[in-house]
C-alpha positions in Angstrom: -33.7 31.2 -65.4 -31.1 33.8 -64.8 -28.0 33.2 -66.9 -25.7 34.9 -64.4 -25.7 32.0 -61.9 -22.3 30.9 -60.6 -21.2 27.3 -61.1 -22.0 25.1 -58.1 -19.9 22.1 -57.3 -21.4 19.2 -55.3 -19.5 16.1 -54.3 -20.5 12.9 -52.6 -17.8 10.6 -51.2 -17.2 7.8 -48.9 -14.2 5.5 -48.4 -16.5 2.5 -48.1 -17.9 0.9 -51.2 -21.5 0.0 -51.8 -23.1 2.8 -49.8 -25.1 4.2 -52.8 -22.9 7.1 -53.9 -23.6 6.6 -57.6 -27.3 6.0 -57.0 -27.6 9.1 -54.9 -25.6 11.2 -57.4 -27.9 10.1 -60.2 -31.1 10.9 -58.2 -29.8 14.3 -57.2 -28.6 15.1 -60.8 -32.0 14.0 -62.3 -33.9 16.1 -59.7 -31.8 19.2 -60.3 -32.2 18.9 -64.1 -35.7 17.7 -64.6 -37.5 19.4 -61.7 -35.3 22.5 -61.0 -34.2 23.2 -64.6 -30.4 23.3 -63.9 -27.9 22.2 -66.5 -26.0 19.4 -64.8 -22.7 17.6 -65.5 -21.8 14.5 -63.6 -18.2 13.2 -63.3 -17.8 9.6 -62.0 -14.3 9.2 -60.5 -15.0 5.4 -59.9 -14.2 4.6 -63.6 -14.0 0.8 -63.5 -17.5 0.5 -62.1 -19.4 2.4 -64.9 -22.3 2.7 -62.5 -23.5 6.1 -63.7 -23.4 5.1 -67.4 -25.5 2.1 -66.6 -28.0 4.2 -64.7 -28.1 6.9 -67.5 -28.8 4.3 -70.2 -31.6 2.8 -68.0 -33.0 6.3 -67.5 -33.2 7.0 -71.2 
């Protein structure tokens, strides 16, 4: 992989809750990391839910 890639920012948002933002984010991040070989960092702005941490521990 070329080390000169620029950082790419991708965001998923919706004002309505329960539409699958955390699930979709987890699936896209996993695909980008495991299949495409990208280094991925995910930031969850919906802190009280802890959805991404629960999905990550389940994935491990």
